[in-house]
Every structure is written in structure tokens, then in C-alpha cells.
C-alpha positions in Angstrom: 91.2 19.8 -62.4 93.0 19.5 -59.1 94.8 16.2 -58.5 93.1 16.1 -55.1 89.6 16.1 -56.7 90.7 13.5 -59.2 91.9 11.2 -56.4 88.8 11.9 -54.4 86.5 11.0 -57.3 88.2 7.7 -57.9 88.2 6.9 -54.2 84.4 7.4 -54.1 83.9 5.3 -57.2 86.0 2.6 -55.6 83.9 2.8 -52.4 80.7 2.3 -54.5 82.3 -0.4 -56.6 81.7 1.6 -59.8 84.3 0.7 -62.5 82.1 0.5 -65.6 83.1 3.4 -68.0 79.5 3.5 -69.4 78.0 4.0 -66.0 80.5 6.7 -65.2 79.7 8.3 -68.5 76.0 8.3 -67.7 76.7 9.9 -64.3 78.7 12.6 -66.0 75.9 13.0 -68.6 73.4 13.6 -65.8 75.6 16.1 -63.9 76.3 18.2 -67.1 72.7 18.2 -68.2 73.5 16.3 -71.3 76.4 18.4 -72.4 79.0 15.6 -72.3 79.8 12.2 -71.0 83.6 12.6 -70.8 85.5 13.4 -67.6 88.0 15.5 -69.5 85.3 18.0 -70.6 83.9 18.6 -67.1 83.9 22.2 -65.8 85.3 22.5 -62.2 81.9 23.1 -60.7 80.5 20.1 -62.6 83.3 18.0 -61.3 82.5 19.1 -57.7 78.8 18.4 -58.3 79.7 14.9 -59.4 81.8 14.4 -56.3 79.0 15.7 -54.0 76.5 13.3 -55.6 78.9 10.4 -55.0 79.4 11.5 -51.4 75.7 11.4 -50.8 75.5 7.9 -52.3 78.3 6.8 -49.9 76.3 8.2 -47.0 78.8 11.0 -46.4 78.0 14.7 -46.2 79.0 16.6 -49.4 82.3 18.4 -49.0 82.1 22.1 -48.2 84.8 23.9 -50.1 85.6 26.6 -52.6 84.4 24.4 -55.5 80.7 24.4 -54.5 78.4 25.6 -57.3 76.8 28.3 -55.2 80.2 29.7 -54.1 81.4 29.7 -57.8 78.2 31.5 -58.9 78.5 34.0 -56.1 82.2 34.7 -56.9 81.5 35.1 -60.6 78.8 37.7 -59.8 81.2 39.5 -57.4 83.9 39.6 -60.1 81.4 41.0 -62.7 80.1 43.6 -60.3 83.7 44.7 -59.4 84.8 45.0 -63.0 81.6 46.9 -63.9 82.1 49.3 -61.0 85.7 49.9 -62.1 84.7 51.0 -65.5 81.8 53.0 -64.1 84.3 55.0 -61.9 86.1 55.9 -65.2 82.8 57.0 -66.8 83.0 54.2 -69.3 80.0 52.2 -70.5 80.7 48.5 -71.1 78.7 45.4 -71.9 78.6 42.1 -70.0 80.5 40.5 -72.9 83.3 43.0 -72.6 83.5 42.6 -68.8 83.7 38.8 -69.2 86.4 39.2 -71.9 88.4 41.3 -69.4 88.1 38.6 -66.8 89.1 35.9 -69.3 92.0 37.9 -70.5 93.3 38.4 -67.0 93.3 34.6 -66.4 94.3 33.4 -69.9 90.9 31.7 -70.1 88.7 31.2 -73.1 85.4 30.7 -71.3 84.3 32.9 -68.3 82.5 29.9 -66.7 85.6 27.8 -66.7 87.7 30.2 -64.6 88.7 28.6 -61.3 87.6 29.9 -57.9 91.2 30.9 -57.1 91.5 32.9 -60.3 88.2 34.6 -59.8 89.2 35.5 -56.2 92.5 37.0 -57.5 90.6 39.1 -60.2 88.1 40.3 -57.6 90.9 41.6 -55.3 92.8 43.1 -58.2 89.8 45.1 -59.5 88.9 46.1 -55.9 92.4 47.6 -55.6 92.0 49.3 -59.0 88.7 50.8 -57.8 90.4 52.3 -54.8 93.1 53.8 -57.0 90.7 55.3 -59.5 88.6 56.6 -56.5 91.7 58.3 -55.1 92.6 59.8 -58.4 89.0 61.1 -58.9 89.0 62.6 -55.4 92.3 64.3 -56.0 91.1 65.7 -59.3 87.9 67.1 -57.8 89.8 68.6 -54.9 92.2 70.5 -57.1 90.5 73.2 -59.1 93.3 73.5 -61.6 92.5 69.9 -62.8 88.8 70.5 -63.3 87.7 68.9 -66.6 84.5 67.4 -67.8 85.7 63.8 -67.5 88.3 62.2 -65.3 91.2 60.6 -67.2 90.9 57.0 -68.3 93.3 54.8 -66.5 95.4 52.5 -68.7 94.7 48.8 -67.9 97.6 47.5 -70.0 100.1 47.7 -67.1 98.1 44.9 -65.5 98.5 42.4 -68.3 101.8 40.8 -69.6 103.2 42.0 -72.9 102.5 38.6 -74.5 98.7 39.2 -74.4 96.7 41.6 -76.5 95.9 44.9 -75.0 92.5 46.1 -73.9 91.1 49.2 -75.7 
């Protein structure tokens, strides 16, 4: 949770004269669809959704930023597509769970849906670079008849991850 969002939430609650913890818990309950009533358990996109709802109640336009739910969903889909394409270029078949695990490992996150926008953006750009590298390698192999084989070599992902984390098979 960004300190900026935290301050903004309490500023809006102050504008609306909302200080009752039970009322705040009910608002959180509604935003999360009944998942929780505690601020500490909010996902970043739920936190932004709560802020946007309070902005509307104050008569303000909801903020337009990277934390918007649609932007987060769009970025998650772009990341998944980019990672899938990377493995496709290597002639590897992977599952959605595996791709999500790769993204989580790259960000030291446990849940794919809790990865921040900034981290998703970084992963997207890293795997776009990896796609270009694999594409260049594949083009080089196809252009050189002495390297003709049935499958292109599999590129080792482990250079991307610090040694403290587990490796990807």
C-alpha cells in the first residue's frame, strides 16, 4: 500500500466525517465482495476502488491512475500473454498456473493478483526483451544451415532470478 493512497483514503474519510471503524469495515466488506473487512487485507486494486467510491461520495471525479481496476486487469493480461509467447517461441507448452508462478517468482509475490502495477509493468518489459532475444537466436539458427536441428535450444531463465530464489525448471 502506497503511503500516498493511505493518506488520500484518510483525507477522504475526514471530508465525509467518517471515523466509525464499523462503518469503515462495512465499506471495505462491500468493496471486497465479502472477502474481508480489514484494511490490512485489501489488495491494491480494492484499495483504489474504495478510494474511487469515496471520491464519488465527496462529489469529486475518481482519480485516474495506474491503480485503476481496468488498468490492472489489462496489465495482468498483457503480462500473461507476454510470458506465454516467450515460452511459445521456445517450443515449450506451459499452463496458466505455471505462467502465473513465473510472474510471482519474478516479483517475490505469493499471489499473482496481488502484484503491483509497477511490478507487472517491469515483468512485461523484461519478457518482451526476452522474446526479442529468443527471436534473434531462432532467426540466427534458421539462417545458418550448420545449426539446423529439430528444436531450437531452450534459453535458461535462471540468469534473470537472484540466486536466493528457487530456479525455474
